[in-house]
C-alpha atoms as one frame of an Amber mdcrd trajectory, in Angstrom:
protein
 -33.307  16.029 147.974 -31.088  12.971 147.592 -32.019  12.690 143.910 -30.840
  16.261 143.240 -27.567  15.585 145.024 -26.939  12.479 142.917 -27.850  14.395
 139.773 -25.472  17.227 140.656 -22.689  14.724 141.370 -23.209  12.967 138.039
 -23.272  16.317 136.211 -19.989  17.299 137.827 -18.330  13.933 137.088 -19.519
  13.465 133.493 -19.626  17.065 132.382 -22.131  19.198 130.559 -24.422  17.310
 128.213 -23.267  13.857 129.308 -25.452  13.335 132.381 -28.604  11.323 131.753
 -29.891  12.294 135.196 -29.451  15.992 134.455 -31.337  15.663 131.163 -34.160
  13.961 133.072 -34.186  16.762 135.629 -34.364  19.372 132.867 -37.332  17.497
 131.331 -39.046  17.384 134.725 -38.497  21.092 135.337 -39.687  21.932 131.823
 -43.037  20.266 132.482 -43.522  20.830 136.205 -42.730  24.527 136.259 -45.133
  25.238 133.439 -48.102  24.124 135.545 -46.770  24.554 139.111 -44.543  27.598
 139.128 -42.159  27.711 142.073 -39.783  30.685 142.114 -36.885  29.028 143.964
 -37.019  25.921 141.771 -37.167  28.106 138.663 -34.078  30.067 139.783 -32.147
  26.808 140.248 -33.304  25.561 136.826 -32.412  28.843 135.157 -28.991  29.042
 136.818 -27.966  25.494 135.863 -29.425  25.869 132.380 -27.452  29.062 131.849
 -24.209  27.394 132.995 -24.807  24.503 130.622 -25.862  26.716 127.706 -22.710
  28.828 128.033 -20.707  25.613 127.657 -22.602  24.699 124.488 -25.299  22.282
 125.717 -28.194  23.139 123.424 -30.841  20.891 125.012 -31.384  23.372 127.834
 -32.416  26.029 125.342 -35.169  23.738 124.145 -36.295  23.158 127.741 -36.447
  26.853 128.526 -38.159  27.787 125.256 -41.067  25.388 125.725
C-alpha cells in the first residue's frame, strides 16, 4: 500500500514517463496480471495506463500488449 502511494506521488511530481517507480509498477503489473488475474488491480493498471498513453507515454502500450 505504501509503495503504491509513493509511486503515485512520484508520478504526480515528475510527470508522465519520468517516474522510474511507475515504470517498475507497470512492469510488475504486466507480469503479475498475466498469471494472477485480479480484476480490481487490472482496472487500476488500465486506468493509469490509459491516462499515460493519452499524454504520449508509449511504454504503457507495450505493457498492455504483452
